[in-house]
N, C-alpha and C positions, 0 to 999 in steps of 0.2 A: 453422492459427496462428493466431497470437492478438494483440489489439490490449488497450490499456490505458488507461485514459478519466481524466483527471485538470483535473478540470474551472476548477482555483484555482492554477493552476502560480506561480512565481515565478522571478525570478533570485536566488538564495543571494549572500550577500556575508558574510565571512568577514576579522576582523580583528584583528587579534592583538597584544596590548598588555602593558603591567608595573603593576599595581597600581595597577586605576585607580580613580579617585577623582573624585565630583561635582565639574560647578565646573571643570571640570581640560578641554588642552585637549589632544588625542592625537592629533600624523600617524604611523600605522600605518608600517613601511618597506614593506609590500605588501599587497595589498587578495584571495585566492580569491576568485571570482564561478563560479559554478555556476548548469543551470539547475536549477531544486529543483520539485520538490511529488511524493508520493509516488508516483501514474501513471507518474513517468520515473522515480524509485527502481527502480518493478515491472518495466520497461523493459529498466531496463541491466541486472537479474541473468538476464529471457531470452537475455535479445540473447547476455548470453558463455553462457547453457546453450544456446542453438539455435541462433546464428546470424542468426536474423530478428525481429524484433517489430517490430509501429507501435504509435504511440502520438498520439492525440486527446487533444480538448476546447476550449477557446478560451482565444486570446490574443493581447493585442495595442499596437498605441506601440513605441519602442521597445527595450522587454524585451523582444517575442516576434522583433528580428528576433537576438537578441542568442539569444533559445533556440533556433529554429529553426538557426542557424551549430552549436550545441552539438550538439544530437541530427545535424546529416549529417557532423560530424568524430567519433560513434559509431556512425554507421552503425544510427539508429533511423530506419525513416519516419516524416514528417512527414506527420500524418494530420488536424495542427488547423484549424478554424476562425474564421477571424480575425475581431474586430469590432472597433473605437472607441477603444474606451477602453485604458488603458494598462496591462499584466497587473504586476502586484504587485511590492516585492523587500522581501525578508524577510531583515535584518540581525544577525551574531550575535558579540558581543563579547568576543573570547576574551582572560581573564587570566592570562596566563604562570606568575605568579607565588605569584596565589595560588588556583588552578584553578578558576576560577567562568567560567561561561558564562551572558551575559549576551542575550537573547532581541529583536528588535525582530520584529513580525508586521503585513506590513501586508492593510488585509481585504482586496484584491480591489479593481477595478471596479463600476461595477454594470452588470448583464446585460437589455436592454433585452430585449421580447418579440419584437422583428421579430428579434434574432440570438438567440435561444433556440429560435422558431420552426426558423428556419434550422437550425441544428445537428442539431438532431430529425429532422425528413424525410436531409439530410448523413449522418445514421447511419444511417438507415433502407436509403438506397441503398449502404455500405460494408457492414454488419453481415454481408451474403452471402462476407464476399471471408475471413472467421475464423470458426473453431469454438468459440478462447474470448477472452468479456473480461471482465475484471480490469480492476473502479471503484474508486478509492480518494483519499478523503478531505474535506474539508470543499467547502465550494456557496458562488460568490461572491453578493453581493449579489442581489439579482434576479431566485435562485430558487431556487424555490420548495420546502418541505420533502420534494414528495414527487420529486420532479426522476426520482431512482434508481429511484422505483419503475419511474417513466414509458418510462427506456431499458431497465430488467430486463422491461417486459412486448414492450417492438418486437423485446426478444432470445428472448426465450421465443417469443413469436408466429413468430420466424424461427428455434424449434429448437434453440439455442447454448448455451451450458453461460455462466451468469452466475454468476463472484467479484465479492461484495462486504465491505470493507473502509473501515469509517467507524464514526461514531460519533452518539450522541446523537438526534432526531428524523433525521436521514439516515435511520442505521441503521432504526430503529424503523418506520418508512414503507417503505424497501425488504422489509424482514420480511414485509412482509404481501403482497409481490408475489413471493415464494417460490423467490430469486434459490436456487442449487446449494447454493453455501457461505459463508459468511458466519464469520469468526474475532474474535469481541470479547478484551480482556484480561477479568485478574479483576475489572480498574475497573469497564469499563464492563459488566460483568458485572453489579454491585453496584447501580454507577444501573441501567439500563437494568429490572432484573427483583427490585429490592430484596431481591438474593439477600446477604446477611455474611456467611456463614457460607466462610471458603477455605480448609475440611480439599475436596483434591484429591475426595475420594472424593465431597461435598459437590453438587457442580457436575454431577453423573447427570440430573438432576430439573431441570436447564435445558436441557441434552442433551438430554432428553427431548422436553419441553416444545418444543424448535425445530424440534426432526423430526416431532411433531403439527403446527404451522404450517406443516409441506410443503419445510421445511430436508432436502436431502438428505443432507447431510453436516456437521453443525454442530461446531464447533472453537470452544474455547475455548486462549486462546496462555496459556502458564504463566510467562514470563519463562524463565530456567535450568535451571526444571524443567520447558519441555519442552513439550507441552500434553498433554489429552483431546478423544476424540472420541470421535463415535458411528456405531459400521459396522456395519450389517447388525440391529441389535438389540442392540447388543454394544459396552462402553463398557472405552477402550484410554488408557492416559496411555503417550506418546513420549514416551520421558526421554537428553536427546543429553550428551554426553561435556562435560566439563569442558575446558576452550579457554581461556589468556589474553585478558582482553576491554582491546580499546585502542578501541571506538565504539559503542554499541550501536544508535545511531540506522538507521533506516531497518533493521533488521531485522525486523519486519515485514513490509516492503514485502520481504525477500528472503523472507522465508516464503512470503506471495503470490507471487508469480517460480516459486518452483519451483512448491505446488504448481498452479498453470497448465498449466506444462514437463507435471506428472510424467501430468495430463487429458490435452492435447492428444497427447501419444504413449499413451495409450491402457493408461499403468501402473492400476494398483486401487488404491484410494481410500489406504489404509493408505501402497501407496507413492509414490505421490505425495504424502501427510504423509511422510514418511522423506524426500522429495526438497526437498519446502517446510522441515522443521523444520533439514537439511544448512547450504542455501540460509542460512536467517536463524540457523546458528550460525556459520559461515566469515564472515560480515557483518560481526560484531562484530570477525574479528580482522585490518579494516582498518581505519587513519582516515575513509577515504574511506564518506558515507553511498550505501550501492544498491552495494557493489561485492564480491565474488566472484570462486575460480576455482575451475573443475573440479576443482582438485589435489582444495584445498582439501574440496568439497564432499563427494567418494564416499568422502573418506578419512572422515572425518564420520560418514555417512550408512552404513559399512559399522560405525563402532560404537553408533549409535541402537537403545535395550531400547527392547522396546514388552511394557509391565505391562497385562495385564485387570484393568481396577476389579471388572467384574460382564457 
């Protein structure tokens, strides 16, 4: 079974307006609110593929009550730890006339030391219920950059497979604890490893470096061009079929969910990555973030091409 970790969830609100201008007042006819956060997108994909998944992290206040209700509706087992602060709200203002999107992202509540310690104890107590841990996204104020490092070490001590999807110092510190898999994109690779050459073949050196640092399954995602990975000393590019893209947001989360399910079901690294890439591609065919269907995933998976790089 899979446990997703979302330390900085949000209530995501979408407002649709026409031809927005500064200093004007707008009264949208409706507002769409969802339980947001990268780990929750992962959980939705896992739920669609397997029928069961748990989600943990920190949340509090009235927004936490909304998220709890949404998780119950979606059949995702709630393993979140309550905090005193109010979970953040993130706003997306969509201008339908100009086809633009303006996002306002709150930083999230400040997490106190006792709340951090409570979570770490809780995490260690429940971890043996799961085979795969998938942690995603940013961290709220109060959590240090080495937080992911701590929960990776707890997971490895309990012989769990840990997949990490983050960026910046969160990712760098996480790498030092050797998670099973990471999946930076091209921009993150350039920023973290000062790798400016974006030719696909050039990423081989980054993958080898990551594997030498203890990452068993290093992957670099390439958007519409799929991903490049290092499996048993051989480097491959996985290329998805072309599809009509409606919304690419959440595709990285869907990728992680699919990979996690593959590994949890005992599939090989290659087959797990194929499932992940199929999920990521399927997500682009839906307007809703973190949305897939088994039918689309299976069709896409059968059309993925594998190219050996070296």
